[in-house]
N, C-alpha and C positions, 0 to 999 in steps of 0.2 A: 519668447515667454517660456519659462520652464513649466512642463506639465508634471504635476505632483501625483503621487499615488492616490491621494484623496480626490483629486480632480478627475482622474481616470475612473475611479470607482463611481463617482457621481454620474459621469457620462454613460457608463455601462450599467447603471442601476436596473433598468428594465430587464435586460438579459440575465443579470445575476438573480433577480427575483424569479424569473422563469426557471432557472436551474435549481434554485434553493427551495422553492415552495411547492414542488410536486410535479413538474412537467417531466415525464420520463422521456428519454431519448428515443426509444423504440417501444412499440407496444409489444409486450411479451404475452404469448398465448397462455391461457389458463391451463394449469397442469394439475390433473387429478392424481397422478402417480406421485406418491411421496418418496418412493424409493428411486433414486437416480442411479442407474446401472452404469458401470464403468467399462471402458474399452481398453484399458491398459493394465498390465500386471506390474507389481513392484516388489522387489526382493528386499530393499532397504527402505526404512520408513522415514517419517517426517521429523522436522526440527522443532525444538522448543524455542520460540522467539524470546530471547532473554537478554534485553539490555541490562546494563548494570543496575542492580537494585530493582528496576521496574518489573523485570520478569524473571530474574534469577531465582526468586524464592519458590518458584513452582517445582514440584517434584512429580513429574508425570507418572501415573500408575502404569502397570503393564498393559500393553495393548491387548484388546480382546481378539479372540479368534475370528477370522473373517472368511467370507465366501470366496471361492476362486473366481476371479474376474474372467470376462470373455477375452477372446483373442484380441491382441492389440491392433488398432487401426493405424494406418500410415499417417505420419504428421503432415498436415496441410501447410502449404506456403503460397504466397502470392505468385501469380503468373510472372515468370521471368525473373523472380528474385533469386539471387545467388547467395549461398551461405558461405561464410568464411569461418572455418573451424580450425583454429590454431591457438591452443592454450597449453602451457606447461603445467597448469594447475588442475584443469578439469577435462573430462571427456563426456561425450554424449551418452545419455542413458534413456531408456523408454520412459514416456510420460506416465505419471500416476493416473491421470484422468484426461481424456480428450472429450470435450463436451459434445454430446449428441443433441442436435437441435430438436429431433423428434421426441426426445424424452425431457430435456431440460427447458426447451424454449431458448431464446437468445439471452445468454448470460455473459456479462463482461466482468470477469473476476478482477477485484480491485486490491483488497488487503487481506492478510491472513495472520493467524496465530494458532498456537497449539493449546488445546483445552486440558482440563484435569483428567479427562478420560483418554488422553493420549491420541486424540483425533485432530486432524487438521481442519480448521474452520476458516472459511473465507466469505467475504461479502460479494454480492452479485453486481456491484457497481451501479448499473443503470436501473436496477430494480430495487425493491425495498426488502430484499430477502438475504438470508445467510444460509450457507451450506456447510456440511461437514462430512468427512470421510475417514476411513481407516487405512491401515498400511497396505491393504490389498486393493485399494482403489474403489471400494464400495461407498458411494456418496448418496446423501439425501438432502433435500431442502428441509431445514429444521426450524427456521424462524422467519417470520414475515411481519413487517410493519404495515398495518392496514389503514392507518390514519393519514397516509400520504406524507410527502416531504421529499420526493424526488430521489436523487442519487444517495444510496447508502454506501459509504466508502470505507472509512476507518473502522477497525475493530481491534479489541484487546481484552485479554483476561487479566484480572488482578490476582494478587497472591492467594486470595480466598476462593478463586475459581469462578467468580462472577464475570459474565461476558458483557462487554460494552460495545455499542455500535453508534456511529455518528452520521447524521445527515442534516439537511437544511432546516429541520424543525428543532433539533437538539440532540442530546445524548440519551441513548436508550440503554436499558440494562436487563439482562436475564440472570436471575440468581443461580448460584452453583447447584442448589437442590434440583432445579428444573433441568439443568444441564445433565446431571447424573441420573435423573429419573428415567429408567428404561421404559416405563409404562406411560410416559407423558404423551398426550395427544399432539401430533405435529400438524402444521407448524405452530411453534410457540409464539405468542404475541409478546414482544418485549414491552416493558413498562417505560414510560417517559421518566428519565432520571434527572435531566437538567434541560429545560427549554431555553433557547437563545433569547437574550434580552435585547439584542440589536438585530436589525435586518438590513440587507440580506446576509446570510452566512453560507459559505461553501466550505464546510469542514472536510478536511482530507484525511486526517489521522488522529489517533488518540494514544497516549501512553500513560500508565499509572505508575507513580513512584511509590512502591510498597514500603519505603522507609518513612514516608510522610503522609501517605494517603491522598496525595495531590495528583490530580489528572491534568495533563496538558493536551490541548487540542489545537491544531492549526486551522486557520481560515485562509485558504490559499488565495481566495479572491481579493481579500483586503490586505493580505500579508500580515496577519496577526496571529498571535499565540495566546490562547485562553488558558487560565489556570482555575481548576474547580476542586474544591474540597469535597472529597467523596463522603466524608462523615457528616458535614453540615449541608451539603448540596448548595453551597454558595460559590459563586464564581465571578471572575472579572478578567478583563484583558490584561495580560502580563507583559507583553511586548508588542509594539505596533509599528508598522512601516511609516505611519504618520509622524513618528519621532525620528529625527535625523540619524541617531545612532543605530536604528534598526531599519533603515530605508531598504537595505538589501534583502529584507524578508519579502518584499514585493516582487512581482514578476517583471519581465521585460517591459518597460514603459511603452515602447512602440510595437508591442506584440500584435500580430495579425493571425493568431492561432485559430484552430477550428471552433473553439468555444466562444471566442469573442471577448474573453476576459483574461488578462494576464495571469499566468500560473506562478504563484510565489512559493513560499516554503510549503513543503509537502509532509514528509514524515518527521515525527519527533520521538526522541528516545532519551531517557534519563540514565546517567551512568550509576554505577553501584554505590558511590558515596554521596549521591545527590548533589554533586558539585557542578556538573555541566548538563545542559540540555542540548543534545546533538540533533541536527536536522539536515535534510536534503533540500536543495533549492532547484526547482524544476527548470525554469527557463533561464535562470542565471548560471545553471550548470555547475554548482559547487557543493562540497560538503562543508557544513559549518557547525558552530556550537555557540551557545550563550552561557556565560557564567551565572550560576545560581548563587546569589549572595547569602551570607549567613542569616540575614533577616527574611530570606525567601524572594527578595526582589530580583529582577533581571539585571545582570551586569553587562559586561562588554561582549560584543558579538565578534567572533573570529571566523574568517574564511580560511579553512584548513587546506583545501586543495580544489582546483577547478579542473574538470574533465575536458578532454580534447574534442574537437569536431562538433561543438555545440550539441553534445549528447545530453538529452534531458534526463535529469535524475528524479525518478518518481519514488516508488517505495524503497525503503532502506532498512538495514539491519545492523545493529550494534552487537558484535560478537565479543562479549566481555571476557570469555575464557581465553581467546587468542588475540585479543586487543585489535580486532579488525573492524572496519566500517565498510559495509557493502551497499551498493546502490544499483537499482534496476533501470534500464533505459528503454522506454517504449518507442521513442522517436528521436531521430536526429533533426536539428533545425526546427523543432516544434514551434518556436516563436514566430516563424515565418508562415506557417500554415501552407496554403496553396496560393497565397496572394503575392509572395515575393520569392526571389531566388536567393540561395538554393531552397527549394521547397522541402517541406517536412517529408521524411521517408521513414520507413520501419527501422527500428533500432536493433532489437535482438541482442542487447549488450548487457554485461554485468561489469561493474567497476568496483575496485577495492582500494581502500586506504589503510595502510599499516600505521596504527596510532602510536606504535613504539617509536616512530620517526618524528612524531609531533611533540614540540616542546610546550611549556606552560603558556607561552605567548602565541601559540598556534602556528608556529613556523616549522619547516623541515619536512612536511608531508608531501607525498606525490601520489596522485590517483593513477592506478594502473588498470587497464582493461584486461580482465581475466577471461572474458568469453565474448565471442562475436559469432552469431549464427542467425541469419534471417529466418530460418525455419522455426526458431524459438519464438517468433512473433513479436508483439508489442508487450514487452515485459513490464509489469506493473508492481511486482513485489518480489522480495528475495528473503530467504531464511536458511539457516544452516541445519544440519542433521542432528545436532546435539540434543539429547534427551528423548529421542524417538527412534532414530536410525543411526547411520554412521555419521559421526561428527564432521568428517571432512566433506560430506556431500552438501550440495545446495538444492533447494526446492524453489521453484519460480512460478509466478502466476503470469499466464499469457492472456491479456484482456481482450485481444482481437479488436483493439480500438481503431485500427485502420479500416475495418469493415463496417464501422458504426456510422449511422447518420447523426451527425452532431447537431446541436440546436441551431447552428447557422445554416443547416441544410447541406453541409459538405460531407461527403464520404471520401476520406483520404485516399483509399485505394479501391475503387469500384470493381476492379477486376479480381481482387483477392477473395477466395472463399473464406467463410467464417472459420476461425481456428482457436477459439477459446480453450484453455487447458490449464492443468496443473502439471508443470514440467519438472525435470530433474537433471542435475549435473552430477556426475560421479567424480569425487575428488581423487587426486592422484597421490595423496598422503605425503606431499612434499612441503606443505605449508609449514612455516616455522612457528 
């Protein structure tokens, strides 16, 4: 008997509800300090995350002067883990921020974007908070959802500077005026922008198409993509793995990962002409895209390239200036968890697809691993330096998800110290 994505979702419903409706993975200690001090210096600043159309309309303002950070701490890595640093594209650089547990509590960075104030914003993953920092590495916890809803993962600015966050309750929004208000009392409480009309939902990312005002959100648990009109606040499922033509949006059907729910499509990004919706597929390990038809409906799904060695593709970035598609790998063999061989292990990888090699039918592309270093941790997101620092540089989120106690009770690497961070790769200026 063939097990369908819908059947798996039904069987795993109790655990999905646990994840979606407010059960946090770890209890995070209450933090009275609003200012989160950094432990790393940075000479070159952050990237503006600008997929075609969706983010390219932002023009970051000049970065504010910032305080000198403290001396950098050594990057932590799992006991026995060996790094493989061999890349003709990038070289190692000091982290922008290594998270101090005594100041932050336990934060597992998930997704990031650049704001209208030229600061880097990221969500805390397993908490309901968002953080921001300047080019010198001075970070603060600036937003918190207090009504519950578990993991807050995806985040995105629209062209007007409004900040969106997604979790199991719905889509939240902080208006640009609050973002830019230097006298605002922190943390800011986001407003509910769009509550989910079906349950459960495990939304992983959001992207706003500034050409149309439409937001796209992935539900990685069901393998679905929602489309929401930001003007009317009306939404519906746009593409679903329950439809045969979009079955590949679902995760590995026989997944035994740490969460207990297959991980499907993760990151979504609209191109500049609103012609294609690009996405990364976590457990199926491929870069893909779906045609946006003239009437706005979802068209054909194309698998553009599959990465090697069962490298999970989590956060991704569509570099429209150089026509590159990047993906971050937190784990290898994530779909196996610890239940099957080969067991999931730390990834520390960045993959790149040159879209100049891809034709209209989705053929011709090859995913290339441009970075491998276990000391860079479980990488959950990637962004280039355009609009904030050096365009050829990459900035990465290390979620420390191998030190996390997952809902199944599994800690992937119990011997590893916590290593959450905002990391950096310095480009070698040879990208074509």
